[in-house]
PDB file with one MODEL, atoms N, CA, C and O in Angstrom:
MODEL        1
ATOM      1  N   GLU A   1     119.790 108.285  99.505  1.00  0.00           N
ATOM      2  CA  GLU A   1     118.624 108.017 100.351  1.00  0.00           C
ATOM      3  C   GLU A   1     117.414 108.787  99.840  1.00  0.00           C
ATOM      4  O   GLU A   1     116.335 108.751 100.431  1.00  0.00           O
ATOM      5  N   THR A   2     117.618 109.475  98.738  1.00  0.00           N
ATOM      6  CA  THR A   2     116.528 110.283  98.184  1.00  0.00           C
ATOM      7  C   THR A   2     115.559 109.396  97.416  1.00  0.00           C
ATOM      8  O   THR A   2     114.355 109.399  97.672  1.00  0.00           O
ATOM      9  N   GLN A   3     116.102 108.637  96.472  1.00  0.00           N
ATOM     10  CA  GLN A   3     115.250 107.764  95.670  1.00  0.00           C
ATOM     11  C   GLN A   3     114.612 106.692  96.550  1.00  0.00           C
ATOM     12  O   GLN A   3     113.428 106.383  96.418  1.00  0.00           O
ATOM     13  N   GLN A   4     115.410 106.139  97.437  1.00  0.00           N
ATOM     14  CA  GLN A   4     114.895 105.089  98.324  1.00  0.00           C
ATOM     15  C   GLN A   4     113.714 105.613  99.124  1.00  0.00           C
ATOM     16  O   GLN A   4     112.707 104.927  99.299  1.00  0.00           O
ATOM     17  N   ASP A   5     113.857 106.847  99.610  1.00  0.00           N
ATOM     18  CA  ASP A   5     112.781 107.456 100.391  1.00  0.00           C
ATOM     19  C   ASP A   5     111.539 107.620  99.530  1.00  0.00           C
ATOM     20  O   ASP A   5     110.419 107.354  99.966  1.00  0.00           O
ATOM     21  N   LEU A   6     111.759 108.058  98.310  1.00  0.00           N
ATOM     22  CA  LEU A   6     110.635 108.267  97.395  1.00  0.00           C
ATOM     23  C   LEU A   6     109.947 106.942  97.107  1.00  0.00           C
ATOM     24  O   LEU A   6     108.719 106.848  97.125  1.00  0.00           O
ATOM     25  N   ILE A   7     110.738 105.940  96.847  1.00  0.00           N
ATOM     26  CA  ILE A   7     110.186 104.611  96.557  1.00  0.00           C
ATOM     27  C   ILE A   7     109.400 104.097  97.759  1.00  0.00           C
ATOM     28  O   ILE A   7     108.310 103.543  97.614  1.00  0.00           O
ATOM     29  N   ALA A   8     109.969 104.287  98.942  1.00  0.00           N
ATOM     30  CA  ALA A   8     109.306 103.814 100.162  1.00  0.00           C
ATOM     31  C   ALA A   8     108.011 104.578 100.380  1.00  0.00           C
ATOM     32  O   ALA A   8     107.023 104.031 100.869  1.00  0.00           O
ATOM     33  N   SER A   9     108.035 105.851 100.008  1.00  0.00           N
ATOM     34  CA  SER A   9     106.845 106.684 100.210  1.00  0.00           C
ATOM     35  C   SER A   9     105.749 106.280  99.223  1.00  0.00           C
ATOM     36  O   SER A   9     104.574 106.182  99.576  1.00  0.00           O
ATOM     37  N   LEU A  10     106.165 106.050  97.984  1.00  0.00           N
ATOM     38  CA  LEU A  10     105.189 105.695  96.950  1.00  0.00           C
ATOM     39  C   LEU A  10     104.845 104.217  97.045  1.00  0.00           C
ATOM     40  O   LEU A  10     103.692 103.828  96.858  1.00  0.00           O
ATOM     41  N   GLY A  11     105.838 103.401  97.332  1.00  0.00           N
ATOM     42  CA  GLY A  11     105.594 101.968  97.445  1.00  0.00           C
ATOM     43  C   GLY A  11     106.679 101.192  96.735  1.00  0.00           C
ATOM     44  O   GLY A  11     107.713 100.876  97.324  1.00  0.00           O
ATOM     45  N   GLU A  12     106.446 100.878  95.450  1.00  0.00           N
ATOM     46  CA  GLU A  12     107.435 100.122  94.671  1.00  0.00           C
ATOM     47  C   GLU A  12     107.158 100.174  93.173  1.00  0.00           C
ATOM     48  O   GLU A  12     108.093 100.084  92.378  1.00  0.00           O
ATOM     49  N   PRO A  13     105.916 100.315  92.773  1.00  0.00           N
ATOM     50  CA  PRO A  13     105.570 100.371  91.348  1.00  0.00           C
ATOM     51  C   PRO A  13     106.350 101.470  90.642  1.00  0.00           C
ATOM     52  O   PRO A  13     106.704 101.333  89.471  1.00  0.00           O
ATOM     53  N   ASN A  14     106.613 102.547  91.345  1.00  0.00           N
ATOM     54  CA  ASN A  14     107.361 103.659  90.764  1.00  0.00           C
ATOM     55  C   ASN A  14     108.773 103.215  90.423  1.00  0.00           C
ATOM     56  O   ASN A  14     109.297 103.539  89.357  1.00  0.00           O
ATOM     57  N   TYR A  15     109.375 102.482  91.323  1.00  0.00           N
ATOM     58  CA  TYR A  15     110.737 101.985  91.121  1.00  0.00           C
ATOM     59  C   TYR A  15     110.781 101.075  89.892  1.00  0.00           C
ATOM     60  O   TYR A  15     111.705 101.143  89.080  1.00  0.00           O
ATOM     61  N   LEU A  16     109.771 100.233  89.778  1.00  0.00           N
ATOM     62  CA  LEU A  16     109.703  99.323  88.639  1.00  0.00           C
ATOM     63  C   LEU A  16     109.531 100.110  87.356  1.00  0.00           C
ATOM     64  O   LEU A  16     110.185  99.829  86.352  1.00  0.00           O
ATOM     65  N   GLN A  17     108.650 101.097  87.393  1.00  0.00           N
ATOM     66  CA  GLN A  17     108.385 101.909  86.210  1.00  0.00           C
ATOM     67  C   GLN A  17     109.633 102.677  85.824  1.00  0.00           C
ATOM     68  O   GLN A  17     109.936 102.819  84.640  1.00  0.00           O
ATOM     69  N   GLN A  18     110.354 103.168  86.806  1.00  0.00           N
ATOM     70  CA  GLN A  18     111.576 103.930  86.553  1.00  0.00           C
ATOM     71  C   GLN A  18     112.604 103.029  85.882  1.00  0.00           C
ATOM     72  O   GLN A  18     113.256 103.429  84.917  1.00  0.00           O
ATOM     73  N   ALA A  19     112.744 101.816  86.396  1.00  0.00           N
ATOM     74  CA  ALA A  19     113.721 100.879  85.857  1.00  0.00           C
ATOM     75  C   ALA A  19     113.370 100.535  84.416  1.00  0.00           C
ATOM     76  O   ALA A  19     114.245 100.492  83.551  1.00  0.00           O
ATOM     77  N   VAL A  20     112.106 100.296  84.163  1.00  0.00           N
ATOM     78  CA  VAL A  20     111.650  99.939  82.821  1.00  0.00           C
ATOM     79  C   VAL A  20     111.822 101.134  81.887  1.00  0.00           C
ATOM     80  O   VAL A  20     112.257 100.984  80.745  1.00  0.00           O
ATOM     81  N   GLY A  21     111.481 102.311  82.379  1.00  0.00           N
ATOM     82  CA  GLY A  21     111.580 103.515  81.558  1.00  0.00           C
ATOM     83  C   GLY A  21     113.033 103.814  81.227  1.00  0.00           C
ATOM     84  O   GLY A  21     113.350 104.272  80.130  1.00  0.00           O
ATOM     85  N   SER A  22     113.909 103.551  82.186  1.00  0.00           N
ATOM     86  CA  SER A  22     115.328 103.813  81.970  1.00  0.00           C
ATOM     87  C   SER A  22     115.912 102.764  81.020  1.00  0.00           C
ATOM     88  O   SER A  22     116.909 103.008  80.340  1.00  0.00           O
ATOM     89  N   GLY A  23     115.272 101.597  80.990  1.00  0.00           N
ATOM     90  CA  GLY A  23     115.750 100.539  80.102  1.00  0.00           C
ATOM     91  C   GLY A  23     116.626  99.567  80.864  1.00  0.00           C
ATOM     92  O   GLY A  23     117.454  98.875  80.272  1.00  0.00           O
ATOM     93  N   ALA A  24     116.447  99.511  82.171  1.00  0.00           N
ATOM     94  CA  ALA A  24     117.258  98.607  82.991  1.00  0.00           C
ATOM     95  C   ALA A  24     116.718  97.188  82.876  1.00  0.00           C
ATOM     96  O   ALA A  24     117.470  96.217  82.963  1.00  0.00           O
ATOM     97  N   HIS A  25     115.422  97.080  82.682  1.00  0.00           N
ATOM     98  CA  HIS A  25     114.805  95.765  82.592  1.00  0.00           C
ATOM     99  C   HIS A  25     115.141  95.161  81.230  1.00  0.00           C
ATOM    100  O   HIS A  25     114.722  94.043  80.929  1.00  0.00           O
TER     101      HIS A  25
ENDMDL
END
């Protein structure tokens, strides 16, 4: 619930950036 909270707090672009940076995309 930590990352989800962070994503919810920031919005969603962070989640996308994280996924792309990690190489999930």
